[in-house]
C-alpha positions in Angstrom: 0.0 0.0 0.0 1.2 3.5 -0.8 1.9 6.2 1.7 -1.0 8.5 2.5 -1.0 12.0 0.9 -1.1 14.9 3.3 -4.7 15.5 2.4 -5.5 11.9 3.4 -3.5 12.3 6.7 -5.5 15.5 7.4 -8.9 13.6 6.8 -7.8 10.7 9.0 -6.7 13.2 11.8 -10.1 14.9 11.6 -11.9 11.6 12.2 -9.6 10.8 15.0 -10.2 14.2 16.6 -14.0 13.8 16.2 -13.8 10.3 17.9 -11.7 11.7 20.8 -13.8 14.8 21.0 -10.8 17.0 20.8 -12.5 20.3 19.9 -9.4 22.6 19.3 -7.8 19.9 17.2 -10.9 19.2 15.1 -11.6 23.0 14.5 -7.9 23.7 13.4 -7.8 20.6 11.1 -11.2 21.5 9.5 -9.8 25.0 9.0 -6.7 23.5 7.2 -9.1 21.3 5.1 -11.2 24.3 4.2 -8.3 26.4 3.2 -7.1 23.5 0.9 -10.5 22.9 -0.5 -11.0 26.6 -1.3 -7.7 26.7 -3.4 -8.8 23.5 -5.1 -12.2 25.0 -6.0 -10.7 28.4 -7.0 -8.0 26.9 -9.3 -10.1 23.9 -10.3 -7.3 21.4 -9.6 -6.3 18.7 -7.1 -3.4 20.0 -4.8 -0.2 18.0 -4.6 1.5 17.4 -1.3 3.8 20.3 -2.0 0.9 22.6 -2.5 -0.7 21.4 0.7 2.7 22.1 2.5 2.5 25.6 1.1 -1.1 26.2 2.5 0.0 24.7 5.9 3.1 26.9 6.0 1.0 29.9 5.2 -1.4 29.0 8.1 1.6 28.7 10.4 2.9 32.0 9.5 -0.6 33.6 10.1 -0.8 32.0 13.5 2.7 33.0 14.4 1.9 36.7 13.5 -1.4 36.6 15.3 0.1 35.2 18.5 2.7 38.0 18.4 0.1 40.7 18.0 -2.1 39.2 20.7 0.9 39.0 23.1 1.7 42.7 22.3 -1.9 43.7 23.0 -1.8 41.8 26.4 -4.3 39.2 25.3 -2.1 36.1 26.2 -5.1 33.7 26.3 -5.7 34.3 22.5 -1.9 34.1 21.8 -1.9 30.7 23.7 -4.8 29.5 21.4 -2.8 30.5 18.2 0.4 28.7 19.6 -1.7 25.7 20.4 -3.1 25.6 16.7 0.5 26.0 15.5 1.4 22.8 17.4 -1.4 20.9 15.7 -0.4 22.2 12.2 3.2 21.5 12.7 2.4 17.8 13.1 1.9 17.7 9.3 5.2 19.6 8.3 8.4 17.8 7.5 11.0 17.9 10.1 12.7 21.2 10.6 16.2 21.8 9.2 19.1 22.2 11.6 21.2 25.3 11.2 24.2 23.3 9.8 21.9 21.7 7.3 20.4 25.0 6.3 24.0 26.5 6.0 25.1 23.5 3.8 22.1 24.0 1.5 22.8 27.7 1.2 26.5 27.0 0.2 25.3 24.5 -2.4 22.7 27.0 -3.8 25.3 29.8 -4.0 27.7 27.6 -5.9 25.0 26.1 -8.2 23.6 29.4 -9.2 26.9 31.1 -9.4 25.7 33.9 -7.1 28.2 36.8 -6.7 26.2 39.5 -4.8 22.9 40.8 -3.6 21.5 41.0 -7.2 21.5 37.2 -7.2 19.3 36.9 -4.1 16.2 36.0 -6.0 17.9 33.3 -8.0 19.3 31.7 -4.7 16.0 31.8 -3.0 14.2 30.3 -6.0 16.9 27.4 -5.8 16.4 26.9 -2.1 12.6 27.2 -1.9 11.6 23.8 -3.0 14.2 22.2 -0.8 13.2 24.0 2.4 9.5 24.3 2.0 7.9 23.8 5.4 11.1 23.0 7.1 12.4 26.6 7.8 10.9 30.0 8.3 11.3 31.8 5.0 12.2 35.0 6.7 15.0 33.4 8.7 16.3 31.8 5.4 16.2 35.2 3.7 18.3 36.7 6.4 20.9 33.9 6.2 21.1 34.1 2.3 21.4 37.9 2.6 24.3 37.5 5.1 26.0 34.8 3.0 25.8 37.0 -0.1 27.1 40.1 1.7 30.0 38.3 3.4 
């Protein structure tokens, strides 16, 4: 039997959450399914695992930003809810890259693109994006690439 796609894993997790009556998990997973379904309807195509990862990565970024804003506004309970949703979504993401792995990927991308300076930043990022999708914060990656190109 082949391995389940991310969408199938989400569907299975929704069923498990319903059985265990885990309300937060159920709501979060249904939100993810709805976001995926909306894109499929809008674009009239089935999303691949890579596309689903992009959707989940976007959801994580939204929750990270919202949690920060709630904390800044003194609404820690809402920030905690956003962080709890992040934990649930992160279960479906690939394992995060270590700093050493990330540095190694950046070095390989710099050599394969022949990057010489900041004008090559876009080429390097385009080279790295498919390899790191869902495994590292893109803002962090951007800072590291910028530093590598500058130094």
